[in-house]
C-alpha positions as CSV (number, residue, x, y, z in Angstrom):
1,M,-33.3,33.6,29.7
2,S,-36.3,31.5,28.6
3,F,-36.9,29.1,25.7
4,P,-40.2,28.7,23.9
5,D,-42.1,25.4,24.6
6,P,-43.7,23.6,21.6
7,N,-47.1,24.4,23.3
8,G,-46.4,28.1,23.5
9,A,-45.3,28.4,27.1
10,S,-41.8,29.6,28.0
11,V,-39.4,27.5,30.0
12,P,-36.9,29.3,32.3
13,G,-33.2,28.6,32.1
14,H,-31.2,27.2,29.3
15,A,-29.8,23.9,28.1
16,G,-27.5,22.3,30.7
17,Q,-28.6,24.6,33.6
18,A,-31.2,24.0,36.2
19,P,-34.1,26.5,36.4
20,S,-33.6,29.2,39.0
21,N,-36.4,27.9,41.2
22,I,-34.6,24.5,41.8
23,P,-31.6,24.5,44.1
24,P,-28.4,23.3,42.3
25,N,-27.8,20.2,44.5
26,S,-31.4,19.2,45.2
27,N,-32.8,15.8,44.1
28,R,-35.9,16.3,42.0
29,N,-37.3,12.8,42.4
30,T,-37.4,12.6,46.2
31,P,-38.8,15.2,48.6
32,S,-36.3,16.8,50.8
33,D,-35.9,15.7,54.4
34,P,-38.4,17.5,56.6
35,H,-35.8,17.7,59.3
36,S,-33.3,19.4,57.1
37,S,-32.6,23.1,57.3
38,Q,-34.4,23.7,54.0
39,G,-37.8,22.5,55.2
40,A,-40.7,22.9,52.8
41,Q,-39.1,25.6,50.8
42,G,-36.4,23.3,49.4
43,Q,-39.0,20.7,48.2
44,T,-39.8,20.9,44.5
45,I,-42.7,19.2,42.8
46,T,-42.3,17.7,39.3
47,P,-44.8,19.3,37.0
48,E,-47.5,17.1,35.4
49,P,-47.7,16.8,31.7
50,R,-49.9,19.4,30.0
51,P,-53.0,18.2,28.2
52,G,-52.4,17.4,24.6
53,Q,-48.7,16.6,25.2
54,V,-48.2,13.1,23.9
55,A,-44.9,11.4,23.4
56,M,-43.9,8.3,21.4
57,N,-45.8,5.1,22.0
58,N,-48.8,7.2,22.9
59,H,-47.5,7.8,26.4
60,T,-47.6,11.2,28.0
61,S,-44.2,12.8,28.0
62,Q,-42.4,13.4,31.2
63,T,-40.6,16.7,30.6
64,T,-38.7,18.6,33.2
65,P,-38.8,22.3,33.4
66,S,-35.3,22.5,31.9
67,T,-36.2,20.6,28.7
68,P,-37.4,22.9,25.9
69,G,-40.0,20.4,24.6
70,L,-40.6,17.0,23.0
71,L,-37.9,15.1,21.1
72,A,-38.7,14.3,17.6
73,P,-39.1,10.6,16.9
74,F,-35.9,8.9,15.7
75,D,-35.9,7.6,12.1
76,W,-34.5,4.2,12.6
77,E,-35.0,3.1,9.0
78,D,-32.9,6.1,7.8
79,F,-30.3,5.2,10.4
80,Q,-30.2,1.6,9.2
81,S,-29.9,2.6,5.6
82,R,-27.1,5.0,6.3
83,Y,-25.4,2.3,8.4
84,E,-25.7,-0.2,5.6
85,E,-24.4,2.3,3.0
86,A,-21.4,3.1,5.2
87,L,-20.7,-0.7,5.6
88,A,-21.0,-1.2,1.8
89,E,-18.6,1.7,1.2
90,I,-16.1,0.4,3.8
91,D,-16.5,-3.1,2.3
92,K,-15.7,-1.7,-1.1
93,D,-12.6,0.1,0.3
94,E,-11.5,-3.1,2.0
95,L,-11.8,-5.0,-1.2
96,A,-9.7,-2.4,-3.0
97,I,-7.1,-2.6,-0.3
98,L,-7.1,-6.4,-0.5
99,K,-6.6,-6.3,-4.3
100,E,-3.7,-3.8,-3.8
101,F,-2.2,-6.1,-1.2
102,E,-2.6,-9.1,-3.5
103,G,-0.7,-7.3,-6.3
104,L,2.0,-6.1,-3.9
105,S,2.4,-9.6,-2.5
106,K,2.9,-10.9,-6.0
107,Y,5.7,-8.4,-6.5
108,F,7.1,-9.4,-3.1
109,N,7.1,-13.1,-4.1
110,V,8.8,-12.3,-7.4
111,W,11.4,-10.2,-5.6
112,A,11.9,-12.9,-2.9
113,S,12.2,-15.7,-5.4
114,S,14.7,-13.7,-7.6
115,A,16.7,-12.8,-4.5
116,S,16.7,-16.4,-3.4
117,A,17.7,-17.6,-6.8
118,R,20.5,-15.0,-6.9
119,D,21.7,-16.1,-3.4
120,N,21.6,-19.7,-4.5
121,E,23.7,-18.9,-7.5
122,R,26.2,-16.9,-5.4
123,A,26.4,-19.8,-2.9
124,T,27.2,-22.2,-5.7
125,K,29.9,-19.9,-7.0
126,R,31.4,-19.6,-3.5
127,L,31.4,-23.4,-3.1
128,Q,33.1,-23.8,-6.5
129,T,35.7,-21.2,-5.4
130,R,36.4,-23.0,-2.1
131,Q,36.7,-26.3,-3.9
132,R,39.2,-24.8,-6.4
133,Y,41.1,-23.3,-3.5
134,V,41.2,-26.6,-1.6
135,S,42.2,-28.4,-4.8
136,L,45.0,-26.0,-5.5
137,S,46.2,-26.2,-1.9
138,E,46.2,-30.0,-2.1
139,E,48.3,-29.9,-5.3
140,N,50.7,-27.4,-3.7
141,M,51.0,-29.6,-0.6
142,A,51.6,-32.7,-2.9
143,Q,54.3,-30.8,-4.7
144,K,56.0,-29.7,-1.5
145,Q,55.8,-33.2,-0.1
146,K,57.3,-34.5,-3.4
147,H,60.1,-31.9,-3.1
148,Y,60.8,-32.8,0.6
149,D,60.9,-36.5,-0.3
150,E,63.5,-35.7,-3.0
151,V,65.5,-33.6,-0.6
152,L,65.3,-36.4,2.0
153,R,66.5,-39.0,-0.6
154,A,69.3,-36.7,-1.5
155,F,70.4,-36.4,2.1
156,Q,70.1,-40.2,2.5
157,S,72.2,-40.8,-0.6
158,A,74.7,-38.3,0.6
159,L,74.9,-40.0,4.0
160,A,75.2,-43.4,2.3
161,L,78.1,-42.1,0.2
162,L,79.8,-40.6,3.3
163,S,79.3,-43.7,5.4
164,S,80.6,-46.0,2.7
165,K,84.0,-44.3,2.6
């Protein structure tokens, strides 16, 4: 399969595959070892640029036989404007998320303060209940002590009556 070159010539092979005249594991930049088994047949020569073939920065392009042609110059201004637009959009989304977070945090603060106030109110009621229980227990204990004191006086008076006879 061959691809057309921008200058009209056809280039053998296709993208990602070495041309058929270059061995798969050969190094294109260095000549092969003359003592190797391949000898002069395994050595490939990098083609020189064709006349009229000029790359960016007015340098001649260095294409390999597997490349279909020159790359178009990259539009950095367009890239920068798209990048800035994407950042602006993301910034706008982030601000919306922050506003939503702020609103939700207000709801959370209201909920937390109401829960805290309710817990404080319940704690106060528990304290009052415990105080009432202790107070009633103390009164009950005082009544029992008074009753036992009366029973003790009754026994003492009965013993005094029995011992006086």
